C-alpha positions in Angstrom: 11.0 25.2 -18.5 7.7 23.8 -18.8 6.9 20.6 -16.6 4.5 18.1 -17.9 1.3 17.2 -16.1 2.8 13.8 -15.6 5.6 15.1 -13.9 3.8 17.5 -11.7 1.1 14.7 -11.3 3.9 12.2 -9.9 5.5 14.6 -7.8 2.3 15.3 -6.0 1.2 11.7 -5.7 4.5 10.9 -4.2 4.2 13.7 -1.7 0.6 12.3 -0.8 2.4 8.8 -0.5 5.3 10.3 1.6 3.0 11.9 4.2 0.9 8.8 4.3 3.6 6.3 5.2 5.2 8.7 7.6 1.9 9.3 9.6 1.1 5.8 9.6 4.6 4.9 10.9 4.7 7.9 13.6 1.0 7.2 14.7 2.0 3.6 15.3 5.2 4.9 17.1 2.6 7.0 19.6 0.6 3.9 20.2 3.3 1.2 20.6 4.0 2.0 24.4 0.2 1.6 25.2 -0.1 -1.8 24.1 0.5 -4.6 26.4 -0.3 -8.0 24.3 2.9 -9.0 23.2 1.5 -10.7 19.7 -0.1 -7.3 19.0 3.2 -5.4 19.7 5.5 -7.9 17.1 2.6 -6.8 14.6 2.5 -3.3 15.3 6.4 -3.4 15.0 6.4 -5.4 11.8 4.1 -2.9 10.5 6.3 -0.2 11.5 9.2 -1.7 9.6 7.2 -2.1 6.6 6.2 1.8 6.9 9.7 2.8 7.3 10.7 0.6 4.1 8.0 2.7 1.8 9.1 6.0 3.5 12.6 5.1 2.0 11.3 3.9 -1.1 9.0 7.1 -1.6 11.9 9.4 -0.4 14.3 8.0 -3.1 11.6 8.3 -5.8 10.9 12.3 -4.9 15.1 12.5 -4.5 15.4 10.9 -8.1 13.2 13.5 -9.3 15.1 16.3 -7.6 12.2 16.8 -5.2 12.5 17.2 -1.3 10.2 15.0 0.5 7.9 17.3 2.7 7.7 16.4 6.4 4.4 16.3 8.0 3.6 19.7 9.3 4.2 20.1 13.2 0.6 21.2 13.5 -0.5 17.7 11.7 1.7 16.1 14.2 0.6 17.8 17.2 -3.4 17.0 16.1 -2.3 13.2 15.4 -0.4 13.0 18.7 -3.5 14.9 20.8 -6.1 12.7 19.0 -4.1 9.6 20.4 -3.7 11.1 23.8 -7.6 11.9 24.2 -8.7 8.5 22.5 -6.9 6.4 25.1 -7.5 8.5 27.9 -10.3 6.7 29.2 -9.6 3.3 27.2 -6.3 2.4 26.4 -6.9 -1.5 26.0 -5.6 -3.3 23.6 -8.9 -3.9 22.0 -9.6 -0.1 21.6 -6.0 0.8 20.3 -6.6 -2.1 17.5 -9.9 -0.2 16.5 -7.9 3.3 16.3 -5.3 1.8 14.1 -7.9 -0.1 12.0 -9.6 3.5 11.6 -6.9 5.4 10.9 -5.0 3.1 8.5 -8.6 3.1 6.4 -8.6 6.6 6.5 -5.4 6.7 5.0 -6.0 4.2 2.4 -9.1 6.2 1.3 -7.4 9.3 0.9 -4.5 7.9 -0.8 -6.7 6.2 -3.4 -8.7 9.1 -3.8 -5.3 11.0 -4.8 -4.3 8.3 -6.8 -7.5 8.3 -9.1 -7.3 11.8 -9.3 -3.6 12.2 -10.1 -3.6 9.5 -12.5 -6.4 10.9 -14.5 -4.2 13.2 -16.3 -1.0 10.6 -16.3 1.3 9.8 -13.9 4.8 7.6 -13.7 3.7 4.2 -13.7 6.6 3.0 -11.4 5.3 5.5 -8.7 1.8 4.5 -9.3 2.4 0.8 -8.7 4.5 1.8 -5.8 1.4 3.8 -4.6 -1.0 0.7 -5.3 1.6 -1.4 -3.3 1.3 0.9 -0.6 -2.5 0.7 -0.7 -2.6 -3.0 -0.5 -0.3 -3.1 2.4 -2.5 -0.8 4.8 -5.5 -2.7 3.4 -4.0 -6.0 4.4 -2.8 -4.4 7.8 -6.3 -2.9 8.6 -7.7 -6.6 8.0 -5.0 -8.0 10.3 -5.4 -5.7 13.1 -9.1 -6.8 13.5 -7.7 -10.1 15.2 -6.8 -8.0 18.2 -10.1 -6.2 18.5 
């Protein structure tokens, strides 16, 4: 059975979306214990909850298409944890952590936007495209809000 470009592109985009929100959530989980300001903790916790919702939604969309969500590789997780550890070794101030979160979030947005543009050229499910745009809008908003803590 031949799979259409739209189906292939949709599944690939969902995979990128899933890994994006999973990486965002795990990275926030790694920095949360280092944050001292209670308002900043509340902000990051709220952001993690939203990421969890997006993770559930993208996983459900993948399952609906008989595709298993692919977890982040152990190497990618280890590199992210190591990067956070190194970046907070000499400066674990809330200000520095906020800058790290903003930078990481913007990198995720840029990568996901690039995939969205690339994969929608040949066709992609509109419902999934809308969810991807919702994730991008959420991440942009969070990157802007986190500036309050810098």
